C-alpha positions as CSV (number, residue, x, y, z in Angstrom):
1,X,40.8,122.4,170.0
2,X,42.4,119.1,171.0
3,X,39.2,117.2,170.4
4,X,38.8,118.9,167.0
5,X,42.4,118.0,166.0
6,X,42.0,114.4,167.0
7,X,38.7,114.2,165.1
8,X,40.5,115.7,162.1
9,X,43.1,112.9,162.2
10,X,40.4,110.3,162.8
11,X,38.7,111.4,159.5
12,X,41.9,111.5,157.5
13,X,43.1,108.1,158.8
14,X,39.7,106.5,158.1
15,X,39.8,108.0,154.6
16,X,43.3,106.7,153.9
17,X,42.5,103.3,155.2
18,X,39.5,103.1,152.8
19,X,41.6,103.9,149.7
20,X,42.8,101.2,147.3
21,X,46.5,100.9,146.4
22,X,49.5,102.3,148.1
23,X,49.4,105.9,146.7
24,X,48.5,108.7,149.0
25,X,47.6,112.1,147.6
26,X,47.0,115.3,149.6
27,X,45.1,116.7,146.6
28,X,42.8,113.7,146.4
29,X,42.2,113.7,150.1
30,X,41.3,117.4,149.9
31,X,38.9,116.7,147.0
32,X,37.2,113.7,148.6
33,X,37.3,114.7,152.3
34,X,37.4,118.5,152.2
35,X,40.4,118.5,154.4
36,X,44.0,117.3,154.4
37,X,47.1,117.1,156.5
38,X,48.4,120.6,155.6
39,X,48.2,123.2,158.3
40,X,45.2,124.7,156.6
41,X,42.8,122.3,158.3
42,X,44.5,121.9,161.7
43,X,42.8,123.7,164.6
44,X,46.1,124.4,166.3
45,X,47.6,125.9,163.1
46,X,44.5,128.1,162.8
47,X,45.1,129.4,166.3
48,X,48.9,129.7,166.3
49,X,50.2,130.0,162.7
50,X,49.9,133.8,162.6
51,X,52.5,134.0,165.3
52,X,54.9,131.5,163.7
53,X,53.4,128.8,165.9
54,X,55.0,130.3,169.0
55,X,53.4,128.8,172.2
56,X,51.6,126.1,170.2
57,X,51.4,123.1,172.5
58,X,52.4,120.8,169.7
59,X,55.9,122.1,169.4
60,X,58.9,123.3,171.5
61,X,58.4,126.6,173.3
62,X,59.0,129.8,171.3
63,X,60.3,128.1,168.2
64,X,59.2,128.9,164.7
65,X,57.2,126.0,163.4
66,X,57.5,125.8,159.6
67,X,56.3,122.2,160.2
68,X,59.6,120.8,161.2
69,X,59.1,120.9,164.9
70,X,55.4,120.2,164.9
71,X,54.3,117.1,167.0
72,X,57.9,116.3,167.9
73,X,59.0,116.4,164.3
74,X,56.6,113.7,163.3
75,X,54.0,115.8,161.4
76,X,56.5,116.8,158.6
77,X,57.1,113.1,157.8
78,X,53.6,112.7,156.5
79,X,54.5,114.6,153.3
80,X,57.5,112.4,152.8
81,X,55.6,109.1,153.2
82,X,56.2,106.9,150.2
83,X,53.1,104.8,150.6
84,X,49.6,105.0,151.9
85,X,50.5,102.4,154.6
86,X,53.5,104.5,155.7
87,X,51.4,107.7,155.8
88,X,48.8,105.9,158.0
89,X,51.4,104.8,160.5
90,X,52.8,108.4,160.7
91,X,49.4,110.0,160.9
92,X,48.5,107.6,163.8
93,X,51.8,108.8,165.6
94,X,50.8,112.4,165.1
95,X,47.3,111.7,166.5
96,X,48.9,109.9,169.5
97,X,51.2,112.9,170.1
98,X,48.2,115.3,170.0
99,X,46.3,113.0,172.5
100,X,49.1,112.9,175.0
101,X,50.1,116.6,174.8
102,X,48.4,119.0,177.3
103,X,46.2,121.6,175.6
104,X,48.5,124.3,176.9
105,X,51.7,122.9,178.2
106,X,53.3,126.4,178.5
107,X,51.1,127.5,181.5
108,X,50.5,126.0,184.9
109,X,46.7,126.2,184.2
110,X,45.8,123.0,182.4
111,X,42.1,123.6,182.4
């Protein structure tokens, strides 16, 4: 799951870096790439969203997600990015957060 999430961010960042201008559009990303930064394409959201993201390793234990707490609160900033450059910086921070977070930080078993 972690590998798939990182690859998802790699693809989105590469797409955004290849765009002209400073506009960033979730709709255009979806149309061009077939995925975007909404929870629809996140492997973690796919696994945990039905339970309000409880026990998702990307947010505090047993909190409802609603995007606000995801990835230390960084994820929700992507939708507020005013420019493509700003979005790329935020997306790279989210990817770094995913990389450093244990797959299941809520159990002692980290395998």
